[in-house]
C-alpha positions as CSV (number, residue, x, y, z in Angstrom):
1,M,-112.0,-104.4,46.3
2,N,-111.1,-103.5,42.6
3,R,-114.5,-104.7,41.3
4,L,-116.0,-102.0,43.9
5,F,-114.0,-99.5,42.7
6,G,-114.6,-100.3,39.1
7,I,-118.3,-99.8,39.9
8,I,-117.9,-96.5,41.7
9,G,-115.8,-95.4,38.8
10,V,-118.7,-96.4,36.3
11,L,-121.2,-94.3,38.4
12,A,-118.7,-91.3,38.3
13,I,-118.4,-91.0,35.0
14,A,-122.1,-92.0,33.9
15,A,-123.4,-88.3,33.4
16,G,-121.2,-88.3,30.4
17,A,-121.4,-91.6,29.1
18,A,-125.4,-92.2,28.0
19,T,-127.0,-91.7,24.5
20,G,-130.7,-91.9,23.5
21,A,-133.1,-91.2,20.8
22,V,-135.9,-88.6,21.6
23,A,-139.3,-90.3,21.2
24,Q,-142.4,-89.8,23.3
25,I,-140.6,-88.5,26.1
26,G,-136.7,-88.8,24.9
27,V,-135.8,-90.3,28.1
28,P,-132.4,-92.4,27.8
29,Q,-131.7,-95.5,29.9
30,L,-129.0,-94.4,32.5
31,P,-126.8,-95.5,33.8
32,P,-125.4,-98.2,32.0
33,Q,-126.2,-101.5,33.6
34,L,-123.6,-102.1,35.9
35,P,-121.1,-104.8,36.1
36,R,-121.6,-107.6,38.7
37,L,-121.9,-106.0,42.1
38,P,-119.1,-107.3,44.4
39,P,-119.9,-109.4,47.9
40,V,-119.7,-107.3,50.7
41,T,-118.6,-109.5,53.7
42,D,-117.6,-108.9,57.1
43,P,-115.4,-107.7,58.7
44,L,-116.2,-104.3,56.7
45,T,-113.9,-101.4,57.1
46,G,-115.5,-98.1,57.4
47,T,-114.1,-96.9,54.2
48,L,-115.2,-99.8,52.2
49,R,-119.0,-99.8,53.3
50,T,-119.2,-95.9,53.0
51,A,-117.8,-96.3,49.2
52,Q,-120.2,-98.8,48.4
53,S,-123.3,-96.8,49.8
54,T,-122.1,-93.4,48.4
55,A,-122.1,-95.2,44.8
56,L,-125.4,-96.8,44.8
57,T,-127.2,-93.7,46.4
58,D,-125.7,-91.8,43.7
59,V,-127.3,-93.6,41.0
60,R,-130.7,-92.0,40.7
61,K,-129.0,-88.5,40.8
62,L,-126.7,-89.4,38.3
63,R,-129.6,-90.4,35.9
64,V,-131.5,-87.3,36.5
65,R,-128.4,-85.3,36.0
66,E,-128.1,-87.0,32.7
67,L,-132.0,-86.5,31.8
68,L,-131.3,-82.8,32.4
69,R,-128.1,-82.4,30.2
70,T,-129.0,-84.4,27.1
71,E,-132.5,-84.1,26.9
72,R,-132.9,-80.3,27.6
73,E,-135.5,-79.7,24.8
74,S,-137.6,-82.2,26.5
75,V,-136.7,-82.7,30.1
76,E,-136.2,-79.9,33.0
77,S,-136.3,-80.0,36.8
78,D,-138.7,-78.6,39.0
79,P,-138.0,-76.3,41.9
80,D,-136.7,-79.5,43.9
81,G,-134.4,-80.9,41.1
82,Q,-137.1,-83.5,40.2
83,P,-137.2,-84.5,36.6
84,I,-140.5,-83.2,34.6
85,L,-141.4,-83.0,31.1
86,R,-141.0,-79.4,29.5
87,R,-143.9,-77.2,29.3
88,Q,-146.4,-79.8,30.2
89,V,-148.8,-79.4,33.3
90,G,-151.2,-81.9,34.0
91,A,-154.8,-81.6,35.5
92,L,-157.1,-83.9,37.4
93,S,-160.8,-83.6,36.5
94,P,-160.7,-79.9,35.2
95,S,-164.2,-78.6,34.8
96,P,-165.4,-77.3,31.3
97,E,-164.9,-73.6,32.3
98,A,-161.4,-74.3,33.4
99,L,-160.5,-76.0,30.0
100,D,-162.2,-73.0,28.5
101,R,-160.0,-70.5,30.3
102,A,-157.0,-72.6,29.7
103,R,-157.3,-72.2,26.1
104,A,-158.4,-68.6,26.1
105,E,-154.6,-68.2,27.5
106,G,-153.2,-70.1,24.8
107,F,-152.6,-73.5,26.4
108,A,-153.1,-76.5,24.1
109,V,-154.5,-79.9,25.3
110,L,-151.9,-82.5,24.3
111,R,-153.9,-85.3,25.8
112,A,-157.0,-85.9,27.4
113,E,-157.9,-89.2,29.0
114,S,-160.9,-90.5,30.6
115,L,-159.8,-92.4,33.7
116,A,-163.4,-94.2,34.0
117,G,-162.2,-96.9,36.5
118,L,-161.4,-94.1,39.0
119,D,-164.0,-91.8,38.1
120,L,-161.5,-89.0,37.1
121,T,-160.4,-87.4,33.9
122,L,-156.5,-86.6,33.1
123,V,-155.7,-83.4,31.0
124,V,-152.0,-82.7,30.1
125,F,-151.6,-79.1,29.0
126,E,-148.6,-77.5,26.7
127,A,-147.7,-74.3,27.8
128,P,-148.1,-71.3,25.3
129,E,-144.8,-70.5,23.3
130,G,-142.4,-68.6,25.5
131,M,-143.8,-69.4,28.7
132,S,-141.6,-71.5,31.0
133,T,-143.2,-74.6,32.7
134,R,-143.0,-73.1,36.3
135,R,-144.8,-69.9,35.1
136,A,-147.5,-72.4,33.1
137,L,-148.3,-74.5,36.1
138,K,-148.5,-71.0,38.2
139,R,-150.7,-69.5,35.9
140,L,-153.2,-72.6,35.4
141,R,-153.6,-72.6,39.2
142,E,-154.4,-69.0,39.3
143,L,-157.1,-69.5,36.6
144,D,-158.6,-72.3,38.6
145,P,-157.7,-72.1,42.3
146,N,-159.7,-75.2,43.3
147,G,-158.3,-77.4,40.5
148,S,-155.4,-80.2,40.8
149,Y,-152.7,-79.1,38.5
150,D,-149.2,-80.4,38.7
151,Y,-145.9,-80.9,36.6
152,N,-145.8,-84.1,34.6
153,H,-143.2,-85.6,36.7
154,L,-140.9,-88.6,35.4
155,Y,-140.6,-91.7,37.7
156,L,-137.5,-93.9,37.6
157,D,-136.8,-97.3,38.8
158,A,-135.4,-98.2,42.2
159,G,-132.6,-100.6,42.1
160,V,-129.4,-101.7,40.0
161,Q,-129.0,-104.5,37.8
162,A,-125.8,-106.5,36.3
163,E,-125.4,-107.6,33.1
164,P,-126.4,-111.4,32.8
165,A,-123.7,-113.5,34.2
166,G,-122.1,-116.6,32.6
167,P,-122.9,-120.0,34.6
168,V,-124.4,-119.5,38.2
169,P,-123.9,-122.0,41.3
170,P,-126.7,-124.7,41.6
171,P,-130.1,-123.4,43.0
172,P,-130.7,-124.2,46.5
173,P,-133.3,-126.6,47.5
174,P,-136.8,-126.3,46.4
175,V,-138.1,-122.7,47.2
176,E,-141.2,-122.2,49.4
177,T,-143.6,-119.9,48.0
178,A,-146.6,-117.9,49.3
179,P,-149.8,-119.7,49.7
180,A,-152.7,-118.5,47.7
181,S,-156.2,-118.6,49.0
182,S,-157.5,-118.2,45.3
183,P,-156.5,-120.8,42.6
184,V,-155.9,-117.9,40.2
185,A,-154.4,-114.8,42.2
186,R,-153.7,-111.7,40.4
187,I,-151.2,-109.0,40.8
188,G,-150.3,-105.7,38.9
189,L,-147.0,-104.4,37.7
190,I,-146.3,-100.8,36.7
191,D,-142.9,-100.7,35.6
192,S,-140.7,-100.8,32.1
193,G,-141.6,-103.7,29.5
194,V,-141.6,-107.4,30.7
195,D,-139.9,-109.9,28.3
196,G,-142.6,-112.6,28.1
197,A,-140.5,-114.9,26.0
198,H,-138.0,-115.4,28.8
199,P,-138.2,-118.9,30.0
200,V,-139.3,-118.3,33.6
201,L,-142.2,-116.1,31.9
202,A,-142.9,-118.0,28.9
203,G,-145.6,-120.4,30.3
204,A,-147.1,-117.6,32.7
205,S,-150.4,-116.0,32.4
206,I,-149.7,-112.2,31.6
207,V,-152.0,-109.5,30.5
208,R,-150.3,-106.9,29.0
209,R,-150.8,-102.9,28.4
210,D,-148.1,-102.0,26.1
211,C,-146.8,-99.0,24.4
212,D,-148.1,-97.5,21.1
213,G,-145.2,-99.5,19.3
214,G,-145.9,-102.8,20.8
215,P,-144.0,-104.6,23.4
216,M,-140.8,-103.0,24.5
217,P,-139.1,-105.6,27.0
218,A,-136.8,-104.0,29.6
219,P,-134.3,-105.2,32.2
220,H,-136.1,-103.6,35.2
221,G,-139.5,-104.8,34.5
222,T,-138.5,-108.3,33.3
223,A,-136.5,-108.9,36.5
224,V,-139.2,-107.8,38.8
225,A,-142.2,-109.6,36.8
226,S,-139.7,-112.6,37.3
227,L,-139.6,-112.3,41.0
228,L,-143.3,-112.0,41.0
229,I,-144.4,-114.7,39.0
230,G,-141.7,-116.5,37.2
231,K,-141.2,-120.3,37.1
232,A,-138.6,-122.4,35.5
233,D,-135.9,-125.2,36.5
234,G,-134.1,-123.6,39.1
235,F,-135.9,-120.5,39.2
236,Q,-139.3,-119.6,41.0
237,G,-141.1,-116.2,41.8
238,V,-142.9,-115.6,45.1
239,L,-146.4,-116.4,43.3
240,P,-146.1,-118.6,40.4
241,G,-149.3,-119.3,38.7
242,A,-150.6,-116.0,39.5
243,T,-152.0,-113.7,36.5
244,L,-149.8,-110.7,36.2
245,Y,-151.6,-107.5,34.9
246,A,-148.3,-105.6,33.6
247,A,-148.4,-102.1,32.3
248,D,-145.3,-100.5,30.5
249,I,-145.1,-96.7,31.2
250,F,-141.4,-96.2,30.1
251,C,-142.0,-97.5,26.6
252,G,-138.2,-98.2,25.9
253,H,-137.1,-95.1,27.8
254,G,-135.1,-94.7,31.2
255,G,-138.4,-92.9,33.1
256,G,-142.1,-93.2,33.2
257,S,-144.4,-90.0,33.1
258,M,-146.8,-89.1,35.4
259,S,-149.7,-89.2,32.7
260,L,-148.7,-92.8,31.6
261,L,-148.6,-93.8,35.3
262,A,-152.1,-92.3,35.4
263,V,-153.2,-94.3,32.7
264,A,-151.8,-97.5,34.2
265,L,-153.8,-96.9,37.6
266,D,-156.9,-96.4,35.9
267,W,-156.2,-99.8,34.1
268,M,-155.4,-101.7,37.2
269,A,-158.7,-100.0,38.6
270,R,-160.8,-101.1,35.9
271,E,-159.6,-104.6,35.6
272,Q,-160.2,-105.2,39.5
273,V,-156.5,-106.1,40.3
274,P,-156.1,-106.1,44.1
275,V,-152.5,-105.3,44.5
276,V,-150.3,-103.4,42.2
277,N,-146.6,-103.4,42.5
278,I,-144.8,-100.0,41.8
279,S,-141.0,-100.4,42.1
280,L,-140.5,-96.6,41.0
281,V,-139.6,-93.4,42.9
282,G,-140.0,-89.9,42.3
283,A,-141.5,-86.5,43.4
284,K,-144.8,-85.8,45.4
285,S,-147.4,-84.8,43.1
286,V,-150.9,-83.2,43.4
287,L,-151.9,-85.6,40.8
288,L,-150.4,-88.6,42.0
289,T,-151.8,-88.0,45.4
290,G,-155.6,-87.9,43.8
291,L,-154.6,-90.9,41.9
292,V,-153.4,-92.9,45.0
293,R,-156.4,-91.9,47.2
294,A,-158.8,-92.8,44.3
295,M,-157.0,-96.2,44.2
296,T,-157.1,-97.0,47.8
297,A,-160.7,-95.7,48.4
298,R,-161.6,-98.5,46.0
299,G,-159.8,-101.0,48.1
300,H,-156.8,-101.4,46.0
301,L,-153.3,-102.1,47.7
302,L,-150.3,-100.1,46.2
303,V,-147.0,-101.5,46.9
304,A,-144.0,-99.3,46.3
305,A,-140.1,-99.5,46.8
306,V,-138.9,-96.6,49.2
307,G,-136.0,-95.9,47.1
308,N,-132.0,-96.0,47.2
309,D,-131.3,-92.3,47.8
310,G,-129.6,-93.1,51.3
311,P,-130.6,-92.9,54.7
312,T,-130.8,-89.0,55.1
313,A,-132.5,-88.6,51.8
314,P,-136.0,-87.0,51.7
315,P,-139.0,-89.5,51.3
316,L,-139.8,-90.6,47.6
317,Y,-142.9,-91.1,46.0
318,P,-145.6,-93.0,45.7
319,A,-144.0,-95.1,48.8
320,A,-144.1,-92.0,51.2
321,Y,-147.8,-91.6,50.9
322,A,-149.6,-93.0,54.1
323,D,-152.1,-95.5,52.3
324,V,-149.1,-96.8,49.9
325,V,-147.3,-99.9,51.5
326,G,-143.5,-98.9,51.5
327,V,-140.8,-101.5,51.2
328,T,-137.3,-101.5,51.9
329,G,-134.2,-104.1,51.3
330,V,-132.0,-106.1,53.4
331,D,-128.9,-108.3,52.6
332,A,-128.5,-112.0,53.5
333,R,-127.5,-111.0,57.2
334,R,-130.9,-109.1,57.6
335,R,-128.9,-105.6,57.8
336,V,-131.0,-103.0,55.7
337,L,-129.2,-102.0,52.5
338,P,-126.8,-98.8,53.3
339,E,-128.3,-97.2,50.3
340,A,-132.0,-97.7,51.4
341,C,-134.3,-94.5,52.3
342,R,-135.3,-94.6,56.1
343,G,-138.4,-92.9,57.7
344,E,-142.0,-93.4,58.3
345,Q,-142.7,-94.5,54.9
346,V,-141.2,-98.0,55.5
347,D,-143.6,-100.1,56.3
348,F,-142.0,-103.6,55.6
349,A,-138.4,-105.1,54.9
350,A,-137.7,-108.0,52.5
351,A,-134.8,-109.4,50.8
352,G,-133.0,-106.7,48.5
353,A,-129.7,-108.3,47.5
354,G,-128.3,-111.5,47.1
355,L,-130.6,-112.5,44.0
356,E,-130.5,-113.1,40.4
357,A,-133.7,-112.2,38.5
358,A,-134.5,-112.7,34.9
359,A,-132.6,-110.8,32.2
360,V,-134.0,-109.5,28.7
361,G,-133.3,-112.0,25.9
362,G,-132.8,-115.0,28.5
363,G,-130.4,-115.6,31.1
364,Y,-130.2,-113.9,34.6
365,G,-128.8,-111.2,36.3
366,E,-127.8,-109.8,39.7
367,V,-130.2,-107.3,41.1
368,R,-130.0,-105.1,44.2
369,G,-132.1,-102.5,45.6
370,T,-135.7,-101.6,47.2
371,S,-137.1,-102.2,43.7
372,F,-136.5,-106.2,44.2
373,A,-137.8,-106.2,47.7
374,T,-141.0,-104.7,46.7
375,P,-142.4,-107.8,44.4
376,I,-141.8,-110.2,47.5
377,V,-144.3,-107.7,49.7
378,A,-146.6,-107.4,47.0
379,A,-146.9,-111.2,46.0
380,L,-147.5,-112.3,49.8
381,L,-150.3,-109.6,49.8
382,A,-151.7,-110.6,46.7
383,G,-152.1,-114.3,47.5
384,S,-154.6,-113.6,50.2
385,L,-156.7,-111.1,48.1
386,A,-158.8,-112.2,45.2
387,A,-160.3,-108.7,44.5
388,P,-160.0,-105.0,45.6
389,N,-161.6,-104.6,49.0
390,G,-160.5,-102.2,51.7
391,A,-161.5,-104.3,54.7
392,N,-159.9,-107.6,53.3
393,A,-156.8,-105.4,52.5
394,Q,-156.4,-104.0,56.0
395,R,-156.8,-107.7,57.2
396,A,-154.1,-108.5,54.7
397,L,-151.5,-106.1,56.2
398,V,-152.4,-106.8,59.7
399,G,-151.6,-110.7,58.7
400,L,-148.5,-109.9,57.1
401,A,-147.3,-107.9,60.0
402,S,-148.2,-110.6,62.6
403,G,-145.6,-112.7,60.8
404,A,-142.8,-110.2,60.4
405,V,-139.5,-110.9,62.2
406,D,-138.8,-107.7,64.5
407,L,-135.4,-106.1,63.3
408,G,-133.6,-103.1,64.7
409,N,-135.3,-101.3,67.6
410,N,-138.2,-103.0,69.0
411,G,-141.6,-102.4,67.2
412,V,-142.1,-100.4,64.5
413,D,-139.0,-98.4,63.3
414,P,-138.0,-96.1,60.3
415,T,-135.2,-98.5,59.2
416,Y,-137.3,-101.9,59.1
417,G,-141.1,-100.7,59.5
418,K,-143.0,-103.6,61.1
419,G,-140.1,-106.0,60.2
420,L,-139.0,-108.5,57.8
421,V,-141.3,-110.5,55.7
422,G,-140.7,-113.4,53.6
423,A,-137.7,-114.5,55.5
424,D,-138.2,-118.1,54.3
425,L,-138.6,-117.1,50.6
426,H,-136.0,-117.6,48.0
427,P,-137.3,-116.1,44.9
428,G,-135.2,-115.9,41.9
429,R,-131.6,-117.5,42.1
430,V,-129.9,-117.1,45.3
431,L,-126.1,-116.0,45.0
432,A,-123.4,-118.0,46.5
433,A,-122.0,-114.9,47.9
434,N,-124.5,-112.4,49.1
435,P,-123.6,-108.9,49.2
C-alpha cells in the first residue's frame, strides 16, 4: 500500500518535476520513470483499485500539462488540449498553386519531404510572425479548401516503466514463441530510440532510421523492441530472429511529431515492412488519416496501442482508425488493465502487465500498459506475413481472431475486442507477483 501511494505521489508532483533542453522539438521526457509498480492482488478494496487506476490514467495528462508549462515557446495545445508544435501546420501533397498562395501570405516552408513510398509529399509551414497556430491552420484551409492541412501534433508513448530492478526471480520454463512461415520475418517499430547494445538485442538484426545526431536509445523503444525480437538467457521476445526496422521519431525527447511519424511510415512503405508496431497515442489528424489510408491501401498492417487514459476517455489515435489494429492490455488474471481505454477501437487483448523488458544500458525494468501488449499482437501477425499484401493481411487477422480467447461479453466487445491472443506466450521476463 505504501508503495502504491508513493507512485501516486510521484504522479501528483510530476507537473513540477521535469526539466528538458530545447532541441529539435524541445519535448522533455515526462514524467520521471516510475518506481517499481506494486502488485495488485485479490481481494481488492474499491479504494485501492480506484487509486491505482486514477494514478495510471493521469500519466499522459501530466506529461501534456508539463509540456505546455515548460516548453511554451515551442509547444502549445490544440482546441482539444492535445499537444502541437507552435506555429507549425502540416500539409499533405499541396499543389504548386497552394504553395505559392501560402508563401504570398507570409508562410515559410520549414521542411518539405517526398514520401515516395506512399506517393505523397509532406510540407510543414511556419506561420507568419504574429499569427497564432490556430489562425494559421484556418488561413491555409481558406487558401486551399480542397487541401489536407492540420497541426503538427505530438504523439506520446502508451505505458509506464520502472527503473531497472536488482536481481529478479529465475525465469519460467522455456518460452513458446510465434511460429514464422518465413525464415526471416520482418517487423517495423515506430517509437523512441532502441538500445541495440543491450544483451537481448546485441545479436539481433536491426535496421535503423535514427535521428540527425545518430542513435539516441530510450527506455520505451528499447522495451518494446525487446518484447518483439529480443533473445538472451532467461529472456525471449515473441519473434526472435526477425529483422526489426526501427524508426526513432522521439530523438531524445518525450514525444514524436506528426512530421517525423510521416517520414517513418514512408520509410516502412519503401522497405516493404508488412507489419508496423506503433505503441504511441495522440490526436486524430487529417494528416495521419491520409497516411494511414496510404499505408493500408498498400497492404501494410499497422498495430497500435489503444492507450491508458481510462475506460471513459475519448479514442486515441492511430489505434482508433478502423483500418488500424487496436490493442488493449490485460493482467495475469486476464482482467483488462483498469487504465486501458475502451471502445470500438479495441481489436485484440494481450498481456500488458507482470512483465520485465529490456532497459537502456543493460538490465531489465517492469513495464505496464497497452504499449507493451501491442508488440505481442504485432509479432504474432508479422510471423505469418512475408510482405505487404491486403488479402494476406486480412487472412492473418482472421486467423489470429480464430484462436483468440473470448473474454468479457460473448463475442466482440469494447473491452477485449475479439479476445485475448498470445495467451501461452511469456515474452520478456515474467514477474513473480503480477500486478
